[in-house]
C-alpha positions in Angstrom: 0.0 0.0 0.0 1.3 3.4 -1.0 -0.5 5.5 1.6 1.8 5.2 4.7 4.9 6.4 2.8 2.7 9.0 1.2 1.4 10.2 4.5 4.9 10.2 5.9 6.0 12.4 3.0 3.0 14.8 3.6 4.1 15.1 7.3 7.7 15.7 6.3 6.7 18.3 3.7 4.5 20.1 6.2 7.3 20.2 8.8 9.8 21.4 6.1 7.4 24.1 4.9 6.5 25.3 8.3 9.5 24.8 10.5 8.6 27.4 13.1 5.2 25.8 13.6 6.8 22.4 14.2 9.9 23.5 16.1 8.4 22.8 19.5 5.8 20.6 21.2 2.3 21.8 20.8 0.8 22.9 24.2 -2.0 25.3 23.4 -5.2 25.1 21.4 -4.1 27.9 18.9 -0.9 26.0 18.3 -2.8 22.8 17.5 -5.1 24.7 15.1 -2.1 26.2 13.3 -0.6 22.8 12.9 -3.9 21.4 11.6 -4.1 24.3 9.1 -0.6 23.6 7.8 -1.3 19.9 7.5 -4.6 20.5 5.8 -2.9 22.8 3.3 -0.3 20.2 2.3 -2.8 17.4 2.3 -5.2 19.3 0.0 -2.4 19.7 -2.5 -1.5 16.0 -2.5 -5.2 15.1 -2.7 -5.5 17.4 -5.7 -2.6 15.6 -7.4 -4.1 12.2 -6.7 -7.4 13.2 -8.1 -5.8 14.2 -11.3 -4.9 10.5 -11.7 -8.5 9.3 -12.0 -9.8 6.2 -10.2 -6.4 5.0 -9.0 -5.6 8.3 -7.5 -9.1 8.7 -6.0 -8.8 5.4 -4.1 -5.3 6.4 -2.8 -6.8 9.8 -1.8 -9.4 8.0 0.3 -6.7 5.8 1.9 -4.5 8.9 2.6 -7.4 10.7 4.4 -8.1 7.6 6.5 -4.4 7.4 7.4 -4.5 11.1 8.4 -7.6 10.6 10.5 -6.0 7.6 12.3 -3.0 9.7 13.1 -5.2 12.6 14.4 -7.1 10.1 16.6 -3.7 8.8 18.0 -2.6 12.4 18.6 -5.9 13.2 20.4 -5.3 10.2 22.7 -1.7 11.3 23.4 -3.0 14.7 24.3 -5.2 13.1 27.0 -8.5 13.1 25.2 -10.6 10.2 26.7 -11.6 7.4 24.4 -15.2 8.5 24.8 -14.4 12.0 23.4 -12.0 10.9 20.6 -14.9 10.0 18.2 -16.7 13.3 18.6 -13.5 15.3 18.4 -12.3 13.3 15.4 -15.7 14.0 13.6 -15.2 17.7 14.2 -11.7 17.6 12.7 -12.8 15.5 9.8 -15.6 18.0 9.0 -13.2 20.9 9.2 -10.7 19.1 7.0 -13.3 18.2 4.4 -14.6 21.7 4.3 -11.2 23.2 3.8 -10.0 20.5 1.3 -13.1 21.1 -0.8 -12.5 24.9 -0.7 -8.8 24.5 -1.6 -9.1 21.9 -4.4 -10.0 24.2 -7.3 -7.4 26.7 -6.1 -4.6 24.3 -6.7 -5.0 24.8 -10.5 -1.9 26.7 -11.8 -4.2 29.5 -12.9 -5.5 30.0 -9.4 -2.2 30.5 -7.6 -2.9 34.1 -6.6 -6.3 33.2 -5.1 -4.7 30.3 -3.2 -2.0 32.7 -1.9 -4.6 35.2 -0.7 -6.6 32.4 1.1 -3.5 30.8 2.6 -2.2 34.2 3.8 -5.6 34.7 5.6 -5.8 31.1 7.0 -2.2 31.0 8.2 -1.8 34.7 9.2 1.1 35.3 6.9 1.9 37.8 4.2 0.6 37.0 0.7 4.2 37.0 -0.7 5.2 34.5 1.9 2.2 32.3 0.9 3.3 32.5 -2.8 6.8 31.3 -1.8 5.3 28.4 0.2 3.1 27.5 -2.8 6.1 27.4 -5.1 8.1 25.3 -2.6 5.2 22.9 -2.2 4.7 22.5 -5.9 8.4 21.7 -6.3 8.3 18.9 -3.8 8.1 15.3 -4.9 5.6 12.9 -3.3 5.5 9.1 -3.7 2.3 9.1 -5.8 1.0 5.9 -7.4 1.7 5.5 -11.1 -1.4 6.7 -12.9 
């Protein structure tokens, strides 16, 4: 299965693109939200790439999202969320991720880079020029996508 190496590559890319966000252990809710936003941004790009591959990519995209949700559930447990609360909290995260991913998908087209930069600047509280640089760096990264 391609998904675990792909998810590992997504995590690595997220940490490389946002080193200040990942430089220390997350202790506050705003820090957790920021990490979630960064991960969602990179995941949405990889999902966009996978969906360009048709049925093969769509199946891998679903597996990738499931891998991310499993990881988020593990992180919730590590943060001390009780097993009774993990499900409801995970549903909230999944809904937030799905909403963002659907919003971001059309903006990954090369012709929409300026719109993506404006949205990312707002979501991540960074300058639009910094967002443009991050988009270029992300597009230059290689991910272990299945052969389409």
